[in-house]
N, C-alpha and C positions, 0 to 999 in steps of 0.2 A: 227308520234310521237307515240311510244309505249305506250299503257295503263299501268298505275300503277296496280301492282298486289293487289287485296284488300286482306286486312289481316282479317282474322277471329276474331271477338271480343270474348274474353274469357269469360266463363260464371263466374259470381260473386256468389260464394258461401260463405255464412255466417253463423257462429255459433248461435244458439238460445238455450241459457241454460235454458230458461223458457219462459212463455208467453209474458212478457215484451220485451224481447230480440227479440223474435219471431215478434212481431208487430214493433219495431224499424226496423229491417232487411227488412221487407216487404215493410214499409213506405219509406224507404231509397234506393230502387231499386234493392234489392237482386234478383237475377235470380233464386236462390235455397237457401235452408237453410239446415244445419245439426244439428239434435237434437237427444236426447237420451231418452230411456225410464228408467225404474226404476232400471235397472240392465245390466250386460254386456257392460258397457261403462266406458271409461276413464275419466269420469268427474262425479263421484257418489256424489260429494258434491255439484253440482249445483242443481237447482230446478228441472230440468228435467220433464218428463210427464208420467203420469199413464195411464192406457188403456183409461178412458174417456177423459182426456185432450189431449191425443195424437190424437184421433179421430177427436176433435174439432181444433187442430193445424193443421192437414192434410187439414181439410175443409177449414179453414181459408186461408191457403197458397194457396190452389188450386183455390178458389175464387179470388185470386189475381194474378193468373197465375204464382206462385212460385213453383218450384219443392221441395219436401222433401225428404231428405236423412237420415236415421236413423241408428245411430251407433250401432254397435256391436264389438267394438275396444278394447277388452282385451283379453288376451290369456285365452283360455277356457280349464277347467278340464274335464277330460273324464266323470265324473259323472254329469256334466253340459250340455254336448252336447245336449241331447234330449230337455231340458228345452230351450236352446238357439234356437234349431230348431222351437220349438212351438212359441216362441217369434217372431222370423222372420216371420213365417206364419202369425200371428196376424198383424204384422206391414203391410204385403202385403195385407191382407184383410181390413185393414184401409185406404188403398191407398197410402202407402208410394211408393215413385218413385224408391228409390234405398236403398241398404243396404251397410254401409261401415264397413268393415271386416278386423280384423287385423290377425286372426288365420287361417294359411292355411288348417288345417283339418276342421275347421268350414266352409270354404269357399266351400271346396269339398262338405261336408254334405249337405249345402244349395242347391247348385248346383243340387244335386241328388233329394232332397227332395220337392224343389219348382221349377218346370220346368218354365223358362222364367224370373225368378228373376234377377234383375240387381244387380250385385255385384261390388263394387269398393273397391280396396285394400286399407287399411289405412296406413297413415304415420307410425304408430305404427309397421308396418312389416319392416320398415327400407330398402326400396329400394334405392340402391346406384348405379345400374349398368345396363345396357343395358340387360344383361342376365338374371338378375332378373325380369327386366319388360317383356321380352318375355315370361319367364317361368310363370310368373303370368298369362299373357294373355293365353298362350297355354295349361298349364297344370291345372291352377286353374279355367280358363273361365272368369276371371274378364273382365269388360267392361272399366275399368279405374284404373289407379295406380296413387296414392298419394305418391309423392317422399318423402325420408327423409328429415327433415326440414334443415339440416346442408350443403346441396348441394350448391355450386356456379351456378352461371346463365349459364356460359358454360356448365357445367355438366347436368343441366336441359334441356339445348338444345340437347344435345346428347340423352338424353332419349326420347325427343319428336321426334327426327329423326326416331325412330323406328316404328312410324306410330300408336303405341297404345296411346289413350287418356290420358293425363297427367294432374295431379292436383298438384299444389304447394301451399304451405303457404306463404304468403306475409306480416304477421303480427303475433303477439303472442309470446307466450313462444318459446324460442329456449334453449332447455335442453343442459346442460353442457356435458352430455354424448350422445352417438349416439341415434337417435329416436328409441323407441321401444326396447332398449336394455341396460337400465339403472337400477341396483338394488340398488343404493345408499340409496334411502328411505327405502327399505326393511331391508337392513343391519343395517342401522343407528336406525331406529325407528319402524321397524316390520309392516311398511304399504307399500304396493307394488305399484309402478307406472304402473306395468302391469297388476294389478286389478283395475285400475283407482283411487288409493288412495294414490298418491304422496303427501308427506309433504314438499317437494322443499327444502330440507336440504342443497343443493348446494347453494342456494341464501342466506342462513343464516350464 
């Protein structure tokens, strides 16, 4: 009788918009959390973490065997690039396990400036195809690709077949526009989702 092939259990990665959410995620079995500093993230209105609380958050998570992924998942203007790289270096120094990045140029800058840093491509990058997955891995050097949130299960399976580690959302907001490519909030209210400040006009 043939043995059943063991399936790899997916990592459960949970958002932690503040310390309360971090504690809840750890207490309820998260393998990893993703959280943000005070800038360069798509949730600027969450509690988030400053330098001091980020250090405490990483320490707390690691004491419980939980990895910490820090988001730098907005599009970066040229004049912000050096500040974003410095922030990423600080995250690395504080013990962050990975950085979640949306901007391809920033991913390349981080790869050059911080040897060995683990970079995951954000859902904000809007990856929909096998070609995009391979490009992200081969050209940007990312270790994991988070798919666009609007993909169907069979489409996700095709991306998994590339052999590049794939992350998918299984809950939360599903934008009316394509992930990482909606300017409705910016056009309607002058506040850009690409800068972490979506007012969600599509839901109103």
